[in-house]
N, C-alpha and C positions, 0 to 999 in steps of 0.2 A: 504493501498502500504505498509507502515512505517513497517506491519508484515514482510511484503514477502521482506524486503529490503535486508534481512540477507543474503536468500537463494537466492535472482539474486544476490548479489554480488562473491557468491561461486561460478555463474555459469562461471563467467569468467575466471578463472581459466580451465576449461573445453571447451570454446570458443578461450581462447590462443593458449594452447595447440593442438585439434586436427585440427581447423581449419589454426593454422598459418604451422600444416606441412606439410598439404597438400597438400596448396598455396606453400611452398616450391617445393613440387615433382618438378612443371614444370620447375621451374629457375635451380637445378640441371640436369632434360636431359637437357638442354642448353650449359650448363657449361660443362657439362660432352662430346658432340658433338661437341664443342668451340675448348677443351684442345684435344679431341682425333684427332682432327685435327691437333692443334700448333704443339703436339708432332710427328705426321707423316708428317711434312711440306706440310699442305694442309691448306685451307681454313675452312674448316669446313660449316655450314650451311649458306646461302649468301640468299638465293635468300625470304623466305619468311620474309623480314623484311617490318619496319613501314615509311620510307620517299625512294625517289628513285624510281630507276626504278622496277619494279613488286613490288611496294611498297603497304602496307594501302592507306596512302595519294595519289600515284597516280590513283591508284585504284578512286578512289570516286572522285576526284577531276580533273583528268585528268591535274593534275604538273607534271614538269619535272623539280625537283629543283635543281638536279646534276647527273652529269653520274656514280658516288661513291655514293657504297651504303651505308648509312647509318643507322647503328643498322639493319645492316643485318644480316634474321636469326630470330631473335628475338619471332616472334610468329611461330617459329618451330615447339614448343611445341603444340602450339593451333593445327597446322596442321596435328600434331601424332595426338590426340584425333580425329578428324572430321574425319579424316583416318581412324582407329579404329571402330568409331562409324556408319562409310558406309560401313564396310565388312559386310558380311555373318556371322552371328550365330549358325554354325550347329555343331549337335553330331557324331561323328564317329557313323558309324552304329552298329559295335560291340561295343561299351564304356560300362562304366557303366555310364548310365547317371544321375543316384543321385549321386555318388560319381566325376564324370566329374566336374560337376557344384559346388560341394562342395569344392574342393580341389582350388582356385582360394583365397575360402575367408578364409579360412586356413592360405593360404600364405598371405593375407594382413590384415588380423585383429590385429595378435599377436602379431607384432611389433607395431602397434599402442597404443597396448592395455599396451608395458611396459610404455609408460613416462607416465601412470597416479599416477607413484612413483616417477616421476624424480623433483625436484625441479629446475625450470627454471629462479628464483632470489627471489629475495629481500622477505621479510613478508614486508605488507603493511598496514600502518595504515588508514584504510577508514572512521574515526572519526565519529565510533558511539563505541557504550555499548554493551558486552554481555548482559548473567544471570548475570554473579555477578559481574558486574558495571564495570569491566574491558573493556579498548580498545582492541578492536575487531580487529588484524592483520588476515589479510587475507594472505593468503600463498600460493606464483604463484607456486601449485600444488593439480594433479585436488585429491588426495587421498595421505593422509599422513600414511603408513601404517607403524607398526612397525616390520617389516616385509620386508621390501620394497623390497631388493635385493634378496630374493628368492621367493618373485611373481613375479620377472624381470626373471630368470631363471626358473622358473615352466610354464611363461607367450610364452617364448623367443622359448623352446623346441618344443611349441604345431606348429610352422611354418614347424618343418622338416614334419610334416605329412599333406602339403597339398601339397609337392613335394613328398612325396610318393604314397597321394592318387594320386595325379596327372598323374606321371607315369604307375601307375596300370593301372588306370580307365579309360585308353586312349585305352587300347590293341595294343600298338603299338612296338616294342620290343624295339628301342630308348629309347623310352620311359622309359620302365619299369627301362633300365639298368642305366636310369639319375634317377631315384626316389631308386634305390640299390645304388648306389653310394652316395646320398646326405645321405640316412638315416645310409650307415655305417659312412659320413666325417663328419657329425656333431654331432655320436654319438663317437670317438675320440677325436672329439676337444672341446668337452661338460665337456671327465671329466678333460681336463686339466682348462678348465675356471672354473669348478667347485671352483678346485684347490686354483686356484689363490683366489677366493671369497673368501677363507675360509682363505686364509691369508691379504686381507683386512679385513675382521670379527675384525679377532685375532688384526690387525695394530689398528684400530680406534675402538673397545672392544664398536658394534652395529650391528644389521641387520638391522637398519633403514638409507634410504640415504640422509634424509634430517639431521639428526645428522652427520652423515659423510662430511658432504659439512658444517654446520655449528658447528660442533664441531674441531678437529685438524685442517683440513685444513685453519680453518679461524685466527691460530693463525700468518699465516705468509705462504711465498711464500716456504719455504722452508721445510714448514710441508707436502705441496702438492704430492702426493701419488707416483706423478714420478720423485719424489727425495729421496723420503725414501724408495719407492719401486720397483727401479728402474727394474729388472730383471720381477717382474710380470708384470709392465708394458709390460717393453717389446713379454713377453707370450702371454697378455691380447690380443696387437694387434695383434697378429699373429693369435689367433682363433679366433678374430673377423673377419679377413676377409675370415678364413673358415666356420665359423655361414655363412657368407651373403654370403657363394657362389663367390664372388666376387678374378676375378685370381690375383695370379696365384694357386685358390684355386677352381675355376670354371670347376671345372671334369663333374659335374650334366647334365651341358648344352653345354661343351664338342664341339663346332659347326663340329670339324676337323673332330671325332669319331663318334659324337652321335646324327647332323642334329643339333636340340637345345636340347635333350636331354629330358627332364621332361616336358616341355611346346612346344614339336614337333605340335603337334593336334591340340593344341589350336590358336583358330582367336577372332578378335573382340574385344569384352569388357573384354571375360574373359582372354584375352593374358596380357592383359592392368593391370588386374586387380593384374594376375605377375609381370607386369614390374613395376607399381607403388609400388606393397609391398617389390619389392628388394629394391627401392628406399628410402623407410621408412625403412625398416631394417636398411638403413645405415646412414641413421639419429639415429635413436632410440640407434644403438652401439656407433654414433658417443656422443650423452650424457650418456651415461652412462660412457667412457672413460674418461666423461668432470668430470663428478660428482665424479667417484672416484680416478683416478688419477692426473686429473687439478685442482680442486681446485671447482668446482660448478662452482657457478654466483660469486664466491668472484676475486674479482682483488686488484690489489695493492692499498693503499692509500683509502678504502670501509668505514673504521673506521672516519678518517675526512672528507668526501665529506657525509656521515652519519650524521655529527655533524652539520653542513654544510648547510646542502637542504636534507633531507631525501627522498622527492620525486625524485630527481635528484641520487641519489643515487640508487634507484631500478630501474630508466633508466638503467642508466650503470650497474645493476649489467644484466641486460637483455640480454644489449648492448655483456656484455664479457660471457656470457654463447653460446650465440648463433657467436659470432665469435670464441670461441673454437673449439665446435661441426661443423660449418663452414669448418675450418683449418684439424680437420679429416676425416671429410667428402671427402675435397679437395685431404687430402690426397691419400685416397684411388684410386679418378679420377687416381690421377697421376700412381699409382704403376698399376692400370689396363693396361695401356699404355704404359708401361716401360719395366714389366716384362713378360717374357714367361711361359706360364703354366707346372705344374710340372707333369710326370707321375704319371698313377694312383700308382702305390709301392711306388715310392718315397714321396705322400700325406701320406699315410699309415704312413711308416715308419717315416717321418716326426713327427707325431703326435703320436706315440706311440714310438718312440724309442730316442724322441726326446725333446718334449714337455712333454709330462706327466713325464717322469722323471727329468727334467728341474723344474716343477711342484713341484711333491713330495720337492724335495729340499730345493728350496724356501721355502715351509710349514715349513718341520721339525729346518729352519732358523731363519723364526720369530716365529714360536712355542717357541724356544731357546732365543729370545730376547726378547720376551712378557714375559716370567718368569721368565728371571734373573731380 
């Protein structure tokens, strides 16, 4: 068992990242529904709660604690899952059955795989020795690839295949238009995003995300990318919205024009995979923004806390990373229910005539400053 201990410890980041991300998705669904309700001057979900009228405890024990619903709507995500599972899972008669089935997987897996190279907390001393006799430090990161940022760009681009295949395989004109829109949109904004990533590689002198977080940004808040590369931060955030198909860039699933776009013909668990993939993409993009521009898991006073209580410093680093990522996700939710969507020609003009020239300018300025 002692021989297996190092390998069992290395499973901890895997469980922490993947199960942590999957468990956060229902919470984000609830927050989005409640946030949309408050922004639109309504209450949002209230019926499926824990206590009070129509709540779980009242249904089990027949008690009526108060007429006011307490924690109303908190179980709404669970009700949504039950609804999706209970629906008939059918495939349109003229659809490409294989691609129709694979498309939701392409939408779900790539954003989940981007997490394997993002450090979510400080390294932990597990009290064991490695093969050289040095203390074994557990990195809270599934895989510390030395080309981490390139891995994210390559894997994240695969999510476009899920949208495109879903739109084409459905044999529906609205779905096909949504897939074509998504492909053109992702290609357009990935160019600007790739140029910003080049800026950050030159700025941090590495392509490893772990080194980006533990290197320059560890020197203090004023070294974080949001302050040292403000234009790059703004461009990257805008491109993140476009990559995730979030308002005001949700033209691939624009209900006013395309019914539901690429997932018009999907239902049951296949639609649930598209739905879950969108929220996982929001979290992964928030984690990437946190790692590149917001100091990752670093927080002011980390070194002093580590000197007095190393394990407390690790816990606070996890909390800091989670809070930063959650703030960006909440920002995406707020923007979705505040701004109207662009017309498609406006969206493409912003990408090709706005984001790409600004990203090229930022790249030239960064290269000049690094050289000088």
